[in-house]
C-alpha positions in Angstrom: 111.8 65.1 114.4 111.2 67.9 117.7 108.7 70.4 116.8 110.6 74.2 115.6 112.8 71.8 113.8 113.5 72.3 110.3 113.1 69.6 107.7 116.0 69.1 105.0 114.8 71.5 102.9 112.1 72.9 103.9 111.4 76.6 104.0 110.8 78.8 106.8 106.7 79.3 105.8 106.7 76.1 105.8 108.6 74.8 108.7 106.3 77.9 111.0 103.0 76.1 109.5 104.2 73.0 110.6 105.3 74.2 113.5 102.8 75.5 114.9 99.7 73.3 113.8 101.4 70.2 115.9 101.1 72.5 118.8 98.0 73.5 118.0 96.9 69.6 116.9 98.9 68.4 120.7 97.4 70.8 123.0 100.0 73.3 123.9 98.0 75.8 122.9 95.0 75.9 125.9 91.8 77.0 124.1 90.9 80.8 125.1 94.6 81.8 125.4 95.8 84.5 122.7 98.3 83.9 119.9 100.4 87.0 118.9 101.9 87.3 116.4 105.3 88.6 117.6 104.9 86.8 120.6 105.1 83.4 118.3 108.2 84.9 116.2 110.4 85.7 118.4 109.3 81.9 119.9 110.4 80.3 116.8 113.2 83.3 116.1 111.6 84.1 112.8 110.0 87.2 110.5 106.3 88.1 111.3 106.0 87.2 107.6 105.2 83.3 107.6 103.9 83.5 111.2 101.1 85.8 110.2 100.3 82.9 107.1 101.1 80.3 108.7 97.8 82.1 111.5 95.7 82.5 107.9 96.1 79.4 107.1 95.0 77.7 110.7 92.5 80.2 110.7 90.6 78.6 107.4 91.3 74.9 108.7 89.0 76.2 112.0 92.0 75.6 113.8 92.6 78.9 115.0 89.7 81.9 115.1 90.3 86.0 114.9 90.5 88.3 118.0 91.1 91.3 116.8 94.1 91.7 113.5 97.0 90.9 115.9 95.6 88.0 117.5 93.9 85.0 117.6 93.5 82.2 119.8 91.7 78.2 119.6 88.1 78.4 119.7 86.6 77.4 122.8 84.8 74.3 122.4 80.6 74.0 122.7 78.6 70.7 123.7 77.3 71.5 120.1 81.2 71.2 118.8 82.1 68.5 120.4 79.1 65.4 119.2 80.1 67.1 116.1 83.7 66.3 115.9 83.2 63.2 117.5 80.4 61.9 115.0 83.1 62.4 113.0 85.5 60.7 114.4 83.5 57.9 114.7 82.7 57.8 110.5 86.3 58.1 109.1 88.5 56.4 111.4 86.9 52.8 111.3 86.3 53.0 107.9 90.2 54.3 108.1 91.4 51.3 110.4 89.7 48.7 108.4 91.0 49.9 104.4 94.8 50.1 106.5 94.6 46.3 109.1 95.7 44.4 106.0 98.6 46.5 105.0 98.9 46.9 108.6 103.1 44.6 109.2 105.1 44.2 111.8 106.9 46.6 111.9 103.8 48.8 112.6 102.3 46.9 114.6 105.8 47.2 116.9 105.6 50.7 116.1 102.9 50.7 117.7 103.1 48.8 120.4 105.8 50.8 121.5 104.3 54.4 121.1 101.3 52.4 123.1 104.1 51.9 125.5 104.7 55.7 125.6 101.3 56.8 126.0 101.4 55.1 129.1 104.3 56.5 130.9 103.4 60.4 129.4 100.4 59.9 131.6 101.8 58.1 134.9 104.5 61.3 135.0 100.7 63.6 134.4 102.7 65.1 130.8 99.0 65.3 129.4 100.6 66.8 126.5 102.8 64.0 125.7 99.7 61.8 125.7 97.2 64.2 123.4 100.6 64.2 121.0 101.4 61.0 121.4 97.5 59.0 120.9 97.4 61.4 118.0 100.2 59.5 116.5 99.5 56.3 117.0 95.8 56.0 115.8 98.0 58.6 112.7 100.6 54.9 112.6 97.8 52.6 112.3 95.8 54.2 109.6 98.7 55.6 107.0 99.1 52.7 105.1 95.8 53.0 102.9 94.6 56.9 104.4 98.1 58.7 102.9 95.9 61.0 101.1 92.1 62.2 101.6 91.3 60.0 104.7 94.1 61.4 106.0 93.8 64.8 105.8 90.4 64.7 107.0 90.4 63.2 110.5 93.3 65.7 110.8 91.9 68.9 110.3 89.3 65.9 112.4 92.3 66.2 115.7 93.2 69.7 114.5 89.8 70.9 116.1 89.8 68.2 119.4 93.4 68.5 120.4 93.7 71.3 122.2 90.4 70.4 124.0 91.6 66.9 124.4 94.3 68.0 126.8 91.9 69.3 129.2 89.8 66.3 128.7 92.6 63.8 130.3 93.2 65.5 133.2 89.9 63.3 134.4 91.8 59.9 133.2 92.2 58.8 135.6 89.0 58.2 136.7 86.8 57.4 134.0 88.9 55.2 131.6 89.9 51.5 133.1 90.2 50.2 129.4 93.1 50.7 126.9 91.3 50.5 124.3 94.1 50.0 122.0 95.4 46.7 123.2 92.0 45.8 122.0 93.2 47.3 119.0 96.0 46.0 118.2 95.4 42.1 119.1 92.5 42.5 116.9 95.1 42.8 114.1 97.1 41.0 115.5 94.0 37.6 114.2 92.8 39.9 110.7 90.1 40.6 112.9 88.1 44.2 110.9 84.7 43.9 112.6 86.9 43.5 116.4 89.6 45.8 114.8 86.5 48.1 114.4 84.6 47.8 117.4 88.0 48.9 119.2 88.6 52.0 117.9 84.6 52.8 118.1 85.3 52.4 121.6 88.4 54.1 122.1 86.9 57.4 121.4 83.2 57.0 122.7 84.6 55.5 126.1 88.1 57.6 126.0 87.3 60.8 124.4 84.1 61.1 124.2 83.0 60.3 127.6 85.4 62.5 129.1 84.5 65.5 127.2 81.2 64.9 127.8 82.0 64.8 131.7 84.4 67.5 131.2 81.3 70.0 129.9 79.1 69.2 131.4 81.2 70.1 134.8 81.5 72.9 133.2 85.3 72.4 131.5 87.2 73.3 135.1 89.6 69.7 135.4 90.0 67.6 138.4 94.2 67.8 138.2 96.5 69.5 135.3 
C-alpha cells in the first residue's frame, strides 16, 4: 500500500498519522526542514485538526520538534544522539533476530530476498528515499514473527529518529560499504545459525549506517551525492 493511501475502516486521523510517520521514518522529510500544519493539510487534502494531532504525537515520540506554534521540524542529528541510537539498535535488533529465527519460514525468507533485491535496485537508481524505506522493511520483516508487540514498537521508535539522517548518510554508500550483510543474515537463517545471524545484524548496523553516519558527521554533514 502506498504511503497516504487509506486502509479499510481507517479514520482520517489514523491515516494522517500513519502517513506522516512513514514519511519521517523513510527520510522524506529532511532534518531541519520546517513542516507547517497548513502545508501538510493541503498536501493530504484533510482539515488541520488531524494534522495538528499527528504532529503533536510525533513530537511526543521524539521524531519531530517544535519550532514555534505553527511549525515543527525533524531534529538535526548530533554525534551524541547518533551513538545513542546505534547503541539502541545494537541492543534490540540482534535480540529480535535471535527470537525470530526459529519462526522464519520459506515464505518469509522469500520476502526478505525480494526486499533485498529491491534495495539493490534502489541504490543503483540513487533512490535514497526508497532504499531507506526498504531497509527498514527488510529488518521489520525479519523480526516480525516474535517481535509483534514490545520489541517492534521499541525498534520502530528508534528507526523513526534515525530515518531522515539515514537517508542523508547513505549518499556515501558506494564509497564506504561493500559487503552485503543482508545476504549474510539470510544465509544464517537458511542454516539456522543463531550466532551467525546476530553477527550479521550487528555488522550491518555497525559497518553500515554506524560507519556511514560517523563519516557523515565527521565531514560536517555534507553528502557526496544526493
